[in-house]
C-alpha positions as CSV (number, residue, x, y, z in Angstrom):
1,X,189.4,154.1,2.6
2,X,189.6,150.3,1.1
3,X,186.1,149.1,2.4
4,X,186.5,145.4,1.9
5,X,189.4,145.5,4.7
6,X,187.3,147.3,6.7
7,X,186.8,145.2,9.8
8,X,183.1,145.0,11.1
9,X,181.8,143.3,14.2
10,X,178.2,142.0,13.9
11,X,175.4,144.2,14.5
12,X,173.4,142.6,17.6
13,X,170.4,144.3,19.4
14,X,169.5,144.0,22.8
15,X,166.0,142.0,21.4
16,X,168.6,139.6,19.9
17,X,170.9,139.2,23.0
18,X,167.3,138.2,25.1
19,X,166.3,135.7,22.3
20,X,169.7,133.7,22.5
21,X,169.5,133.6,26.4
22,X,166.2,132.7,26.1
23,X,167.2,129.8,24.0
24,X,170.2,128.6,26.1
25,X,167.8,128.7,29.3
26,X,165.2,126.4,27.5
27,X,168.0,123.8,26.2
28,X,169.1,123.7,29.4
29,X,165.8,122.5,31.1
30,X,164.6,120.0,28.4
31,X,167.6,118.0,29.4
32,X,166.5,116.9,32.9
33,X,162.6,116.3,31.5
34,X,164.4,113.8,28.9
35,X,166.1,111.9,31.7
36,X,163.0,111.8,33.8
37,X,161.5,110.1,31.1
38,X,164.0,107.6,30.4
39,X,163.6,106.5,34.2
40,X,160.2,106.4,33.9
41,X,160.3,104.2,31.0
42,X,162.9,101.7,32.7
43,X,160.7,101.8,35.8
44,X,157.6,100.3,33.7
45,X,159.5,97.7,32.0
46,X,160.5,96.6,35.5
47,X,156.8,96.4,36.4
48,X,155.6,94.7,33.6
49,X,158.5,92.2,33.6
50,X,157.6,91.6,37.5
51,X,153.7,91.1,36.3
52,X,154.6,88.4,33.7
53,X,157.2,86.4,36.6
54,X,153.9,86.4,38.7
55,X,151.6,85.0,36.2
56,X,154.2,82.2,35.1
57,X,154.4,81.5,38.9
58,X,150.7,81.3,39.4
59,X,150.4,78.9,36.3
60,X,153.2,76.6,37.2
61,X,151.7,76.2,40.5
62,X,147.8,75.6,38.8
63,X,149.8,72.6,36.4
64,X,151.7,71.0,39.0
65,X,151.4,71.7,42.9
66,X,147.7,72.4,43.3
67,X,146.5,69.2,41.5
68,X,148.8,66.9,43.7
69,X,147.0,68.4,46.9
70,X,143.8,67.6,45.4
71,X,144.8,64.1,44.5
72,X,146.0,64.0,48.6
73,X,142.5,65.5,49.8
74,X,140.7,63.2,47.4
75,X,142.6,60.2,48.8
76,X,141.5,61.1,52.5
77,X,138.0,62.0,51.5
78,X,137.3,58.6,49.9
79,X,139.0,56.5,53.1
80,X,136.2,58.5,55.2
81,X,133.4,58.2,52.4
82,X,130.4,55.8,53.6
83,X,129.8,52.9,51.4
84,X,127.2,53.1,48.9
85,X,124.4,51.1,48.7
86,X,121.1,50.8,46.7
87,X,119.4,48.6,49.1
88,X,121.0,45.4,48.3
89,X,123.3,43.7,45.3
90,X,125.4,46.6,44.5
91,X,128.7,45.0,43.4
92,X,132.0,45.8,45.1
93,X,132.9,48.4,42.2
94,X,130.3,50.9,43.7
95,X,132.6,50.4,47.1
96,X,132.9,53.9,48.6
97,X,133.0,56.6,46.3
98,X,135.6,58.9,45.3
99,X,135.4,63.0,45.8
100,X,137.2,65.7,44.7
101,X,136.9,68.9,46.6
102,X,136.6,71.7,43.7
103,X,135.4,70.5,40.4
104,X,138.8,71.8,38.4
105,X,138.0,72.5,34.3
106,X,134.7,70.1,34.6
107,X,131.7,72.1,34.9
108,X,130.6,71.8,39.0
109,X,126.7,71.6,39.5
110,X,125.4,72.8,42.4
111,X,122.3,71.4,44.1
112,X,119.8,74.2,43.4
113,X,120.2,73.9,39.4
114,X,117.7,71.8,38.1
115,X,118.7,68.5,35.9
116,X,117.5,67.3,32.8
117,X,115.3,64.1,32.8
118,X,117.9,61.9,30.5
119,X,115.6,60.1,28.3
120,X,112.3,60.8,26.3
121,X,110.2,58.9,29.2
122,X,106.7,57.5,28.5
123,X,106.1,57.3,32.4
124,X,108.0,57.9,36.2
125,X,107.7,56.9,39.3
126,X,110.2,57.2,42.5
127,X,111.1,54.3,44.5
128,X,112.7,53.6,47.8
129,X,111.1,57.1,49.5
130,X,111.9,59.0,46.5
131,X,115.6,57.9,46.1
132,X,115.5,56.1,42.9
133,X,114.0,57.4,40.1
134,X,112.4,54.9,37.5
135,X,111.6,55.8,34.0
136,X,109.8,54.3,31.3
137,X,110.7,54.7,27.6
138,X,111.2,53.3,24.3
139,X,113.7,50.0,24.5
140,X,117.2,51.3,22.5
141,X,116.3,55.0,23.1
142,X,119.5,57.2,23.7
143,X,120.3,57.8,27.4
144,X,122.0,61.4,28.0
145,X,123.7,63.1,30.7
146,X,121.4,65.1,33.3
147,X,124.2,67.5,34.3
148,X,127.8,67.7,33.2
149,X,130.9,65.6,35.1
150,X,133.3,63.0,34.6
151,X,132.6,59.2,34.5
152,X,134.1,57.4,37.6
153,X,133.1,53.9,37.0
154,X,131.3,51.5,34.6
155,X,130.0,48.2,35.8
156,X,127.0,45.9,36.4
157,X,124.8,45.8,39.5
158,X,123.3,42.3,40.1
159,X,120.0,43.6,40.4
160,X,119.8,46.9,38.3
161,X,121.9,45.9,35.5
162,X,124.9,47.8,33.9
163,X,125.5,51.2,35.2
164,X,127.5,54.4,34.6
165,X,128.4,56.4,37.5
166,X,129.1,59.9,37.1
167,X,131.0,62.6,39.7
168,X,129.8,66.5,39.3
169,X,131.9,67.9,42.1
170,X,131.0,69.4,45.2
171,X,130.9,65.7,46.7
172,X,128.1,64.9,44.3
173,X,127.5,61.7,42.0
174,X,124.9,60.4,40.1
175,X,124.2,57.0,38.8
176,X,122.6,55.7,35.9
177,X,121.2,51.8,35.9
178,X,119.7,49.7,33.5
179,X,121.7,50.6,30.6
180,X,122.6,48.9,27.2
181,X,125.3,49.9,24.7
182,X,127.2,52.1,27.1
183,X,129.7,54.3,25.1
184,X,131.7,56.3,28.0
185,X,134.8,55.2,29.8
186,X,136.4,56.2,33.1
187,X,137.9,59.5,33.2
188,X,135.8,60.5,30.5
189,X,134.4,64.2,30.9
190,X,131.5,64.8,29.6
191,X,128.5,67.7,29.2
192,X,125.0,68.0,29.7
193,X,123.4,66.0,27.0
194,X,125.7,63.8,26.1
195,X,125.2,60.2,25.4
196,X,125.9,57.4,28.0
197,X,123.8,54.3,26.1
198,X,120.9,53.2,25.6
199,X,117.8,51.9,27.3
200,X,117.8,48.7,28.2
201,X,115.4,45.9,26.2
202,X,112.4,46.1,28.9
203,X,112.2,49.6,28.5
204,X,113.3,50.4,32.0
205,X,116.0,53.1,33.1
206,X,116.7,54.0,37.0
207,X,118.5,57.2,38.5
208,X,119.8,57.6,41.9
209,X,121.7,60.7,43.2
210,X,124.3,60.8,45.9
211,X,125.4,63.7,47.8
212,X,128.7,62.8,50.2
213,X,127.8,59.2,50.0
214,X,124.4,59.3,50.7
215,X,121.2,58.6,48.5
216,X,118.9,62.0,47.9
217,X,115.6,62.9,47.1
218,X,115.8,62.7,42.8
219,X,113.2,65.6,42.8
220,X,115.4,67.8,45.1
221,X,117.6,68.0,41.7
222,X,115.3,66.5,38.6
223,X,111.9,67.9,37.9
224,X,110.2,64.5,37.3
225,X,107.2,64.7,34.7
226,X,103.7,63.8,36.0
227,X,102.6,60.9,33.2
228,X,99.0,60.5,34.7
């Protein structure tokens, strides 16, 4: 018998057939799983795209829409605000205070936060029913900002001399009178402690604080030192 020409059939046991059948079943099961993963991946990309679009929309509104609304509201408040006076002689530039509701990027200081005394003083007194703080200091001493804000006006009062008016947000403003060598300008944002100018030659500095155009008790905001 020629064994080389003998046709043989591969021998398969029952165990081999079961293994091959199980492999086909597993292959069939893995295909739907991969399909689901592709669907989940596409869904996640859609969600990320929606979040990015929403963020861009908010940024655009913050940059272009909200500032215009605040300007319109500020103009309305300016028309309604009462005139600010200091007891006589205040020039027209003090006129009507302008207020911005909110505070934007400039720090807003609530009425409960204590303010710093703006100069290294040697004496202090409260005038005009405690609505005007008078400080005595060495002439030429630096005058610093008591609370962060934005410069709204620089001018000169007929009685109290050169002044700087600061807006602090929430309809709150302060005015520093009797300055020399003023080194700030309108529209300039300032931080607590920034220099406004210097004490005038007679060594006197004045400070008023206004809420919605009305002068306030200075001690509500500033811890006035006792030099007695």
